[in-house]
C-alpha positions, 0 to 999 in steps of 0.5 A: 586679326589677319594683317592683310585683311586688315589694311585691305578693309581700311584701303576700301574704306578710304576709297570709298570715302574719296569716291563718294564724298571727294575728301582727298586729305591723305595726310588725315588717313596717314596720321590716323594709321600712324596713331593706331599702327601698333593695334592694327599690326601693320607689316613693314611693307605696309608701313612703306606703302603709307609712307609712300602716299605722303612721299612726293612732296613736290606734288603738294606745291602743284595746284589740284586739277579738277578734271570734270567728265560728263559720261553716258552709256553706250558700248564704247563708254568702258573703253573711252573712260579707261583711256581718259583714267590711264591718262590721269593716272599719269598726272600729279594732284588730279581729282577727277569728277565723273558725272553720269548721264543717268538716274543712277549711279552705275557699277560699270562706272563705280568699278572703273573709278575704283580701279584706276586708284584716283582721287575721284568723285563720282556723281550722277544727273539725267539730261532732261528728255527734251534735250537728249540727243536721238540716234539719228540727231546730229551732235550739234543739234542738242546741247551735250552735258549741260546738267552733268556740268552743272552737277560738277560746279554745284559739287565743287561749290558745296564742297571747296571754300573760296580763298582756302582750297586751290586749283584749276578746273578743267572740262575734260570729255570722255571721247577726246584724246589728251597729251599728257603735256597738257596737264602741265599748261593747265598747271600754269593758268592764273585766271583763265587759260586757253590752247588749241584743240585739234580736229574741230568743226572741219579743220586740223584745229581751232585755236582761241586767238584766231577764233571768236569761239572756244572749244570746251577742251580748249580751256581751263579756269582757276578754281577761285573764279568758279567758287567767286561766280556762283551764277556761272552755269552752263544753259540750254538758253545759250546759243548752239556753238557758243556754250563755252565762249558764253560760259567764259564770259562770266569770268574773263574777257577775250583780251584777258585770255591767257594763251598756253601751249607755246602761245596757242601754237601747240595742240595738246588735245584733240576732238577724236570719236569712237567709231560707233560699234555694230553689235549684233549679239551679246557674248553672256558672262563677259564684262565689256 
């Protein structure tokens, strides 16, 4: 059997397992391959690659960051997801949970996740028609990402165990811009950490220490709290503009919030919105 083909098949099987089920135990893969390496006839270079999968011991000490990203189809979707995936490739110990607002998972998102080589889980949940944003509706008129974020919460609670699996959950929208320094701050979260978000609501920045509301991009929650509070979900019944604050009230009080990013004086995430392109024609044969 061709050794390169053999190894490629193993990697593909592993990646599909990670993406569809969220299994991120690389040690299991490495032990299995070590056990059968003679039969598989792996080359020296391929064995070195396997060792690299488990070589960085320091990363094991870092909490896993579960980055939850709702996404929906529009012309800039692939561009937005490419930007966010390449940011996450710089983050050690991250598990990307991507939830499509669609009836089925799409090849566009599936292939982008595969190409990113990130540990990822790919889900889908369709927003009901009565809550879908129309083309001419202002963004604030409807709740966004409710079904998708709740799907991610359900996946976490079904697949991870309280007091066993450790990590931090961060709701990471696909149209924001993130400084890599933000993820160092997320790793410091003990219960609920908060920080400023740039370019929000007509202001240069919104900071949770001064404002009564907290933006979705401006907090992260310890996984233990998510797993312990099954009743904590997002809801269409929540008041517009207060979705985040009401969700956080399940876990903490304003006085208990942990101000990060240099005591909430640094901005490491911004609400940047890609301009909606005017597309007058389609070039056949190109994947955009």
